[in-house]
C-alpha positions as semicolon CSV with decimal commas, in nm:
position;residue;x (nm);y (nm);z (nm)
1;X;9,842;6,153;5,639
2;X;9,779;5,824;5,829
3;X;9,569;5,602;5,647
4;X;9,305;5,569;5,843
5;X;9,253;5,944;5,885
6;X;9,267;5,933;5,467
7;X;8,996;5,627;5,431
8;X;8,789;5,856;5,610
9;X;8,847;6,207;5,483
10;X;8,760;6,074;5,129
11;X;8,461;5,831;5,265
12;X;8,315;6,172;5,411
13;X;8,383;6,348;5,071
14;X;8,227;6,106;4,891
15;X;7,954;5,976;5,114
16;X;7,854;6,350;5,189
17;X;7,811;6,460;4,802
18;X;7,656;6,131;4,688
19;X;7,514;5,941;4,973
20;X;7,669;5,634;5,091
21;X;7,413;5,348;4,919
22;X;7,590;5,468;4,575
23;X;8,001;5,488;4,703
24;X;8,099;5,141;4,697
25;X;8,360;5,023;4,889
26;X;8,517;4,916;4,568
27;X;8,532;5,268;4,440
28;X;8,669;5,393;4,787
29;X;8,969;5,157;4,745
30;X;8,989;5,223;4,381
31;X;9,025;5,619;4,478
32;X;9,232;5,551;4,766
33;X;9,464;5,308;4,592
34;X;9,484;5,083;4,826
35;X;9,376;4,710;4,901
36;X;9,033;4,601;5,004
37;X;9,179;4,390;5,304
38;X;9,368;4,751;5,417
39;X;9,003;4,928;5,406
40;X;8,883;4,674;5,606
41;X;9,105;4,620;5,844
42;X;9,032;4,948;5,975
43;X;8,655;4,995;5,900
44;X;8,533;4,656;5,940
45;X;8,187;4,744;5,720
46;X;8,069;5,051;5,532
47;X;7,808;5,076;5,824
48;X;8,127;5,137;6,038
49;X;8,287;5,371;5,798
50;X;7,966;5,565;5,765
51;X;7,948;5,588;6,184
52;X;8,329;5,747;6,151
53;X;8,170;5,982;5,895
54;X;7,902;6,111;6,155
55;X;8,116;6,078;6,449
56;X;8,357;6,316;6,212
57;X;8,090;6,532;6,113
58;X;8,001;6,579;6,491
59;X;8,299;6,675;6,576
60;X;8,352;6,919;6,361
61;X;8,008;7,076;6,376
62;X;8,029;7,111;6,778
63;X;8,395;7,260;6,735
64;X;8,334;7,530;6,506
65;X;8,013;7,627;6,707
66;X;8,247;7,619;7,029
67;X;8,465;7,853;6,841
68;X;8,211;8,086;6,752
69;X;8,004;8,095;7,075
70;X;8,339;8,138;7,319
71;X;8,460;8,436;7,091
72;X;8,379;8,746;7,320
73;X;8,457;8,987;7,027
74;X;8,105;8,867;6,917
75;X;7,792;8,993;6,997
76;X;7,419;8,754;7,016
77;X;7,407;8,923;6,671
78;X;7,726;8,890;6,549
79;X;7,724;8,486;6,702
80;X;7,386;8,461;6,547
81;X;7,498;8,519;6,205
82;X;7,791;8,331;6,228
83;X;7,621;8,010;6,350
84;X;7,365;8,036;6,096
85;X;7,593;8,152;5,818
86;X;7,829;7,807;5,963
87;X;7,476;7,560;5,950
88;X;7,404;7,706;5,594
89;X;7,732;7,564;5,480
90;X;7,720;7,279;5,612
91;X;7,374;7,175;5,508
92;X;7,536;7,264;5,139
93;X;7,816;7,022;5,179
94;X;7,522;6,746;5,265
95;X;7,318;6,589;4,970
96;X;7,007;6,507;5,044
97;X;7,097;6,127;4,943
98;X;7,332;6,146;5,259
99;X;7,046;6,217;5,452
100;X;6,789;5,960;5,311
101;X;7,041;5,707;5,298
102;X;7,112;5,796;5,682
103;X;6,719;5,760;5,717
104;X;6,634;5,471;5,489
105;X;6,941;5,217;5,505
106;X;7,085;5,274;5,873
107;X;6,823;5,367;6,088
108;X;6,986;5,339;6,394
109;X;7,282;5,560;6,297
110;X;7,008;5,797;6,197
111;X;6,890;5,785;6,519
112;X;7,225;5,861;6,663
113;X;7,266;6,161;6,435
114;X;6,946;6,313;6,562
115;X;6,999;6,210;6,903
116;X;7,332;6,428;6,854
117;X;7,189;6,667;6,640
118;X;6,900;6,743;6,971
119;X;7,220;6,726;7,199
120;X;7,435;7,025;7,013
121;X;7,078;7,227;6,980
122;X;7,019;7,192;7,304
123;X;7,394;7,331;7,457
124;X;7,519;7,531;7,146
125;X;7,188;7,725;7,065
126;X;7,037;7,746;7,437
127;X;7,391;7,932;7,489
128;X;7,332;8,178;7,215
129;X;6,947;8,250;7,276
130;X;7,043;8,294;7,653
131;X;7,296;8,540;7,527
132;X;7,044;8,662;7,340
133;X;6,796;8,747;7,618
134;X;7,089;8,868;7,822
135;X;7,160;9,148;7,576
136;X;6,798;9,193;7,528
137;X;6,767;9,088;7,165
138;X;6,504;8,762;7,275
139;X;6,253;8,798;7,448
140;X;6,243;8,742;7,852
141;X;5,867;8,607;7,828
142;X;5,887;8,316;7,640
143;X;6,128;8,051;7,820
144;X;6,459;7,915;7,603
145;X;6,316;7,556;7,648
146;X;6,001;7,676;7,461
147;X;6,232;7,855;7,190
148;X;6,478;7,529;7,154
149;X;6,166;7,314;7,078
150;X;5,992;7,546;6,804
151;X;6,370;7,574;6,655
152;X;6,476;7,192;6,681
153;X;6,154;7,158;6,518
154;X;6,156;7,372;6,273
155;X;6,514;7,249;6,189
156;X;6,343;6,925;6,116
157;X;6,218;7,062;5,783
158;X;6,528;7,083;5,552
159;X;6,666;6,728;5,659
160;X;6,340;6,507;5,588
161;X;6,363;6,426;5,234
162;X;5,920;6,399;5,222
163;X;5,971;6,773;5,317
164;X;6,195;6,877;5,068
165;X;5,995;6,740;4,836
166;X;5,683;6,878;4,910
167;X;5,821;7,234;4,926
168;X;6,002;7,203;4,613
169;X;6,322;7,350;4,767
170;X;6,702;7,274;4,847
171;X;6,780;7,206;5,194
172;X;6,996;7,514;5,250
173;X;6,711;7,728;5,131
174;X;6,443;7,549;5,283
175;X;6,707;7,613;5,649
176;X;6,735;7,966;5,493
177;X;6,372;8,040;5,467
178;X;6,289;7,877;5,811
179;X;6,548;8,041;5,985
180;X;6,395;8,365;5,868
181;X;6,067;8,269;5,963
182;X;6,166;8,197;6,306
183;X;6,375;8,493;6,424
184;X;6,115;8,770;6,180
185;X;5,808;8,593;6,181
186;X;5,570;8,634;5,934
187;X;5,392;8,912;6,038
188;X;5,498;9,228;5,802
189;X;5,583;9,605;6,027
């Protein structure tokens, strides 16, 4: 594995698990068994490394969503389940510390992350909900734009530490319960 890719891989693992504020560049150098100059030769600053981690995460998420949504063997429901499971797995792998660090310590990277999330939801989830409407599984009398706006706002819950604290839940549990409410409502049959 090339040095730059190895640095990114280790940093991604550490940052997503512990948050990047708690992970020092010295600890990365030690784990990588490289020199500080080598690390800084590839990433000029910790912020540059955080940006690269976000880019890598975005590519991973987009690639997986593309694969799920282009799978012609799956119906809307199958794709919805696969997308939901994948999203939950991503949330499990991304610590609340990492999300909090982005919000507090690098607000410009947090804004970029939020922007790419909105673009992803608009592209991939729009496609998913349009398929559901075409298959008669999503109501046609509700605008896809409204469905996406509601979904986007609901998906903010698992990403914001103040919501997690208020709800006293783990972010993946908030995601699961929010998805359940979004898809099935709160009214019993």
